C-alpha positions in Angstrom: -11.4 -4.5 -11.8 -15.0 -5.1 -10.9 -17.3 -5.8 -8.0 -18.3 -9.4 -8.4 -21.6 -9.8 -6.4 -24.1 -8.0 -4.2 -25.6 -4.6 -4.5 -22.7 -3.2 -6.6 -22.4 -6.3 -8.8 -20.8 -5.6 -12.2 -19.6 -2.1 -11.2 -16.1 -1.5 -12.8 -13.3 0.8 -11.7 -9.8 1.3 -12.9 -7.0 2.7 -10.8 -4.8 5.3 -12.4 -1.8 4.0 -14.5 0.7 5.2 -11.9 -0.9 3.2 -9.1 1.6 1.2 -7.1 -0.8 -1.3 -5.6 -1.0 -5.0 -6.7 -4.7 -5.6 -6.6 -6.2 -9.0 -5.9 -7.2 -10.3 -9.4 -10.9 -10.6 -10.1 -10.3 -14.4 -10.6 -8.7 -14.8 -7.2 -11.3 -12.5 -5.5 -14.2 -14.4 -7.0 -12.7 -17.7 -5.8 -12.1 -16.3 -2.3 -15.7 -15.0 -2.0 -17.1 -18.3 -3.3 -15.3 -20.0 -0.4 -16.5 -17.4 2.1 -20.1 -17.7 0.8 -20.1 -21.4 1.3 -18.9 -21.2 4.9 -19.9 -17.8 6.3 -22.7 -15.3 6.1 -21.1 -12.0 5.1 -24.2 -9.9 5.9 -23.9 -7.9 9.0 -20.2 -8.7 9.6 -17.8 -6.2 10.9 -14.8 -6.4 8.6 -11.2 -5.0 8.6 -9.3 -4.7 5.3 -5.6 -4.1 6.0 -3.4 -2.7 3.2 -6.5 -1.5 1.3 -4.7 -0.8 -2.0 -7.5 -0.2 -4.5 -10.3 -0.8 -2.0 -11.6 -3.6 -4.1 -11.9 -6.1 -1.2 -13.7 -3.4 1.0 -16.1 -2.7 -1.8 -16.8 -6.4 -2.3 -17.6 -6.9 1.4 -19.8 -3.8 1.5 -21.6 -4.9 -1.7 -22.3 -8.2 -0.1 -23.9 -6.7 3.0 -21.2 -6.4 5.6 -22.5 -3.9 8.2 -19.2 -2.1 8.7 -15.9 -2.2 6.8 -12.8 -0.5 8.0 -10.1 -0.1 5.3 -6.6 0.9 6.3 -4.2 2.2 3.6 -0.9 4.1 4.1 -0.3 5.5 0.7 -2.0 8.9 0.3 -2.9 8.5 -3.4 -4.4 5.0 -2.7 -6.3 6.3 0.3 -7.8 9.2 -1.8 -8.7 6.8 -4.6 -10.5 4.4 -2.1 -12.3 7.3 -0.5 -13.4 8.7 -3.9 -14.8 5.3 -5.0 -16.5 4.7 -1.7 -18.2 8.0 -2.0 -19.1 7.7 -5.7 -20.6 4.2 -5.1 -22.6 5.3 -2.1 -20.7 3.1 0.3 -19.5 5.8 2.7 -22.0 4.8 5.4 -20.6 1.3 5.4 -16.9 1.7 4.6 -14.6 3.8 6.9 -11.3 4.6 5.1 -8.3 5.3 7.4 -5.0 6.6 6.1 -2.5 4.9 8.3 0.1 2.2 8.8 -1.4 -1.2 9.2 1.1 -2.4 11.7 0.4 0.6 14.0 -3.3 0.1 13.5 -3.0 -3.5 14.6 -1.1 -2.4 17.7 -3.4 0.4 18.7 -6.9 -0.7 17.7 -9.3 -1.6 20.6 -11.9 -2.8 18.1 -12.6 -6.5 17.3 -13.7 -7.8 13.9 -15.6 -10.8 12.6 -13.4 -11.0 9.6 -10.0 -9.5 8.8 -8.5 -9.5 5.3 -4.8 -8.6 5.1 -3.0 -8.2 1.7 0.4 -6.6 2.3 2.8 -6.0 -0.5 4.5 -9.3 -1.1 8.0 -7.8 -0.5 7.0 -5.9 2.7 9.5 -6.4 5.5 8.0 -8.4 8.4 4.7 -9.1 6.6 4.8 -12.7 7.7 4.3 -11.5 11.3 0.9 -10.0 10.6 -1.2 -13.1 11.6 0.6 -13.3 14.9 0.2 -9.6 15.6 -3.5 -9.7 14.8 -4.0 -12.7 17.1 -1.8 -11.4 19.9 -3.6 -8.0 19.9 -7.0 -9.7 19.9 -8.4 -7.9 16.8 -10.5 -11.0 15.9 -13.7 -11.9 17.7 -13.6 -15.3 19.4 -15.2 -17.0 16.3 -13.4 -14.6 13.9 -11.6 -15.4 10.7 -8.3 -13.9 9.3 -7.6 -14.2 5.6 -4.0 -13.4 4.7 -3.1 -13.0 1.1 0.5 -13.8 0.2 2.9 -15.4 -2.3 4.2 -18.9 -2.1 7.4 -17.8 -0.3 5.8 -18.1 3.1 4.2 -21.3 4.6 1.9 -21.1 7.6 0.7 -24.7 7.7 2.4 -25.2 11.1 0.9 -22.1 12.6 -1.3 -22.9 15.6 -4.2 -20.9 14.2 -3.9 -22.2 10.7 -7.1 -23.5 9.1 -6.3 -23.9 5.4 -4.7 -22.5 2.2 -6.5 -21.7 -1.0 -4.3 -21.3 -4.0 -5.2 -19.2 -7.1 -2.3 -19.2 -9.4 0.5 -17.3 -7.6 -2.0 -15.9 -5.0 -2.4 -17.8 -1.8 -5.1 -17.1 0.8 -4.3 -18.5 4.2 -7.2 -18.8 6.6 -6.6 -18.5 10.4 -9.0 -18.8 13.3 -9.0 -16.5 16.3 
């Protein structure tokens, strides 16, 4: 895996072989950030990355100038890996890594974010409720954007906050407005 653009452009990192996360592919990540760059200014955004996995998305946002990135990851080994990379790449001032359950974080957080990226495991029970929980708990600022990564087994086109889908092979990014 690599950071695609920004201050860390080209930096590579490889999670350990026993890593259980399904990282967003570089191809899908590059396509996602091309879309975001055409419609949004990432610099100075306050971003939430739920189900951090490898931390790749958090690093990409930080590398591109996000002012603050909060990364939530439940798995202890993944949390430690994200923390280690954040420190080694000098992104600790920008990226705050939290070991915790994303559902509980959504319920309890009093913060609001300009952009939220959620990439739960595809087989995670109740993952399709995440967009509604984020909107109900008002985690997005009034002009905020939620990006939900999922497989093709879920369809959000009739959701009242749906904006669009972007498909990258088997990976689908669904965009929601606040």
